[in-house]
C-alpha positions in Angstrom: 6.4 -4.0 5.6 6.4 -4.7 2.3 5.7 -7.8 0.2 7.6 -8.3 -3.2 7.9 -11.3 -5.4 11.2 -12.1 -7.1 12.1 -14.5 -9.1 16.4 -15.1 -9.8 16.7 -11.9 -8.1 14.5 -10.0 -10.1 11.1 -8.2 -8.8 8.1 -9.5 -10.8 5.9 -7.6 -8.5 5.4 -6.2 -5.5 2.0 -5.0 -3.2 1.6 -1.7 -2.7 0.4 -1.3 1.2 -1.3 2.1 0.9 -3.8 1.2 -2.2 -3.7 -2.8 -1.3 -3.2 -3.6 -5.1 -0.5 -5.8 -6.9 1.6 -3.6 -9.2 3.6 -5.3 -11.4 7.3 -4.8 -12.8 6.6 -5.4 -16.4 2.8 -4.9 -17.3 2.8 -7.8 -19.3 3.5 -10.3 -16.7 0.0 -9.2 -15.3 -1.6 -11.8 -18.2 0.0 -14.5 -17.3 -0.2 -15.0 -13.5 -2.4 -13.5 -11.3 -2.1 -12.4 -7.5 -4.8 -11.9 -4.8 -3.2 -8.9 -2.4 -5.8 -9.7 0.3 -3.7 -12.9 0.8 -0.5 -11.1 1.4 -2.3 -8.4 3.7 -3.6 -11.1 5.4 -0.1 -13.2 5.7 1.5 -9.7 6.9 -0.9 -9.0 9.7 -0.5 -12.7 11.0 3.1 -12.2 10.9 3.3 -8.9 12.9 1.0 -10.4 15.6 2.9 -13.6 15.6 6.1 -11.4 16.1 4.3 -9.2 18.9 3.5 -12.6 20.9 7.3 -13.9 20.4 8.8 -10.7 21.7 6.2 -10.5 24.8 7.1 -14.1 25.6 10.5 -13.1 25.6 10.2 -10.1 27.2 12.7 -8.6 24.6 12.5 -5.0 23.5 12.2 -3.5 20.4 15.1 -1.2 21.8 19.0 -2.5 21.7 19.8 -3.1 25.4 23.5 -2.2 25.1 26.7 -1.8 23.0 28.3 -5.3 24.4 28.4 -7.9 21.7 27.2 -11.2 22.4 31.0 -12.3 23.0 32.2 -9.4 25.2 33.5 -10.6 28.6 32.1 -7.6 30.5 
């Protein structure tokens, strides 16, 4: 997963998942704003868990189930 923050289509910062730190696109921005990487990591973990619960509850697999598009008649 990846966590990025954009404003008007420009990336302001992203969360480095390996080092678990905020990486600012423009270093000067860090003097005007702060961001807690732990909150983003927590949100990513919750989102992954919720996705796994939804996949299991609907009995879907991560693999594709065939070549037929939803509107195929076969």
